[in-house]
VEXTISE-484567 format. One record per residue: residue in one letter; x negated, y, z of N, C-alpha, C, CB in turn. Coordinates in pm, whole numbers, plus 50000, padded with zeros to 5 digits. Each point is the difference from the previous one (the first is absolute). Glycine has a CB too. Layout:
VEXTISE-484567
AXYZXYZXYZXYZ/...
***
This chain:
VEXTISE-484567
X499174988150000500835011950000499135012550000501814987550121/X498585022049799499265012650000500795010650074498914993949782/X500375015050282500655010850074500345011449906498774993650209/X502335013049819500415011649921499055011650027502414992450004/X497265015149889499105011550017500695011350074498824993649790/X502475008150188500735011150061500874995250115499985012149780/X499544989350339500804996850117500835012350034498274983350086/X502955014549958500875011250034499405007950116502024987049920/X497895025950061499545009150105501125010150020497504997049942/X503345000550157501175008250024499665011150100501524980449951/X498715032050008499845011450090501405003850044497855008349886/X502384991350245501335002650055500085014150059500254975550049/X500805031349911500335013050057501284997850080498905013449808/X501824997150227501214998550079500994990449933499675023350090/X500714979349787500884990949927499584997949854501835007550150/X497014997649812499434997249870498904989750018500565023349915/X499344967649990498974989750002499404999449860501174986550185/X497525015049806499335000649870498944989049992500435024949985/X499714966749915499014989649975498905006349915501744981150013/X497235023850054498945007549930499164991149908499935015750194/X500134971249824499284991249907500635000749860499374984650192/X501925018549801500685001549871499715013749938501804984450079/X497855025350002499705013549951498725000249916501145009550200/X497974981249824498694999949934500084999949848499134988150198/X501945006449749500134998449855500895010749938499674975650030/X500795033950049500925010349953499295010449913501384996550207/X499295007549688499465010549913501015011249979498594982949887/X502655015050156501075009749975500285009450117500974983449848/X498785012250274500255007750121501455005050006497575006950001/X503344984549960501415003649990500655002850135500114986249796/X499355008550312500585002650133499915014950033499384976850076/X499485029149891499785014350025500995008549920497564995450043/X502635001049832500855007849912501484997750025498194999149831/X502194988850206501414996650016500625005950127499544979149875/X499685022250232500555004650127500175015250001498914980550115/X502345023849887500295014449998499775006650136501674995749820/X498034996350282499715005250133498505001150027502134990250078/X497055005449830498545000850017499474991150110500145023049918/X500454965350098499624990850107498654993349971502444996150050/X497295000849824498834992149964498905008349936501504980749972/X497285014550051498825005749935499114988249966500145022650127/X499294977849754499064989549961498605005750012501694989249841/X497515004250240498635004550022499064991249917500565008250234/X498254996449744498944993349923500514994749866498894993850216/X501815014849710500554996149870498924995949901501905015550040/X496944990549969498924997549904499344986450018499635024449993/X500404970350128499324987350024500994989050038497955012650073/X502434986750053500944989850047501215007350059498124983150048/X502955018549872501165007450049500624993750124500425007249767/X500085001650320500674995450122501125009950032497874989050089/X503335005949921501165008250032500115001550152501194992449789/X499045019850255500205002550143501265008550019497494998750043/X503045001150078501105008850037499375012650059501634980650044/X498765030949902499455012750046500425002250146500075009649763/X498954993850319500225002250142501125010150022497604994550047/X503285002950046501135008650039501085001449893498405012250141/X501594979549755501065000849897500914987950000498475013649864/X501174975950205500794987849995501445002550048497924986750037/X502265021850061501355002650051500885007549899499035000550228/X500375004849666500785006849895500644990149903498475019550020/X501134968049987500484989749908501504997650022497714989349996/X503035010349894501444997250008500304985649958500495024249953/X498464967850032500104985849965500814997849872499824994450242/X499895013749657500694998849872499474988549915500415024650007/X498424970450025499344988749933499575003049856501354985150144/X498575027549819499485003449867498544995749992501615019649980/X497664982050129498584996350001499814984949982499535019650149/X501314972549915499844985449990500314995249858500614997750243/X500295009249690500334996449861498945005249905502445000450056/X497015011249971499005006149912498664992750005501135021950033/X498544972450082498724993150016500034986749923499665010850228/X499644988849661499994988049916499314988250068500005014849800/X499124988150296499294989450072500814994350115497885011049937/X503254995250092500864995950113499225000050131501384986049845/X497815024550174499155001150119500725006350118498045001749849/X503085005450125500685007550107501294993150042499015021249912/X501154977550220501294995350055500415009850109499484975449948/X501825025650070500565009150100501004992250084499685020349850/X500244981550282500974993550092501325007349992498164992550154/
***
């Protein structure tokens, strides 16, 4: 048996959960663009992209799930 190269690395916020191992292959950064509340920011776009929740903005989320649909990698989940 061979081990998978990409193990799930889940970063948990209050009610957002981001599998940053899936972010590594992203080229569109659609989470940033889709969220009209500015909840997400993609850091290190030039090398290894990683989606984060902007500090002090998570409570602005209305749980519309536009971000979860926009993310082609299905890296974002919301409780």
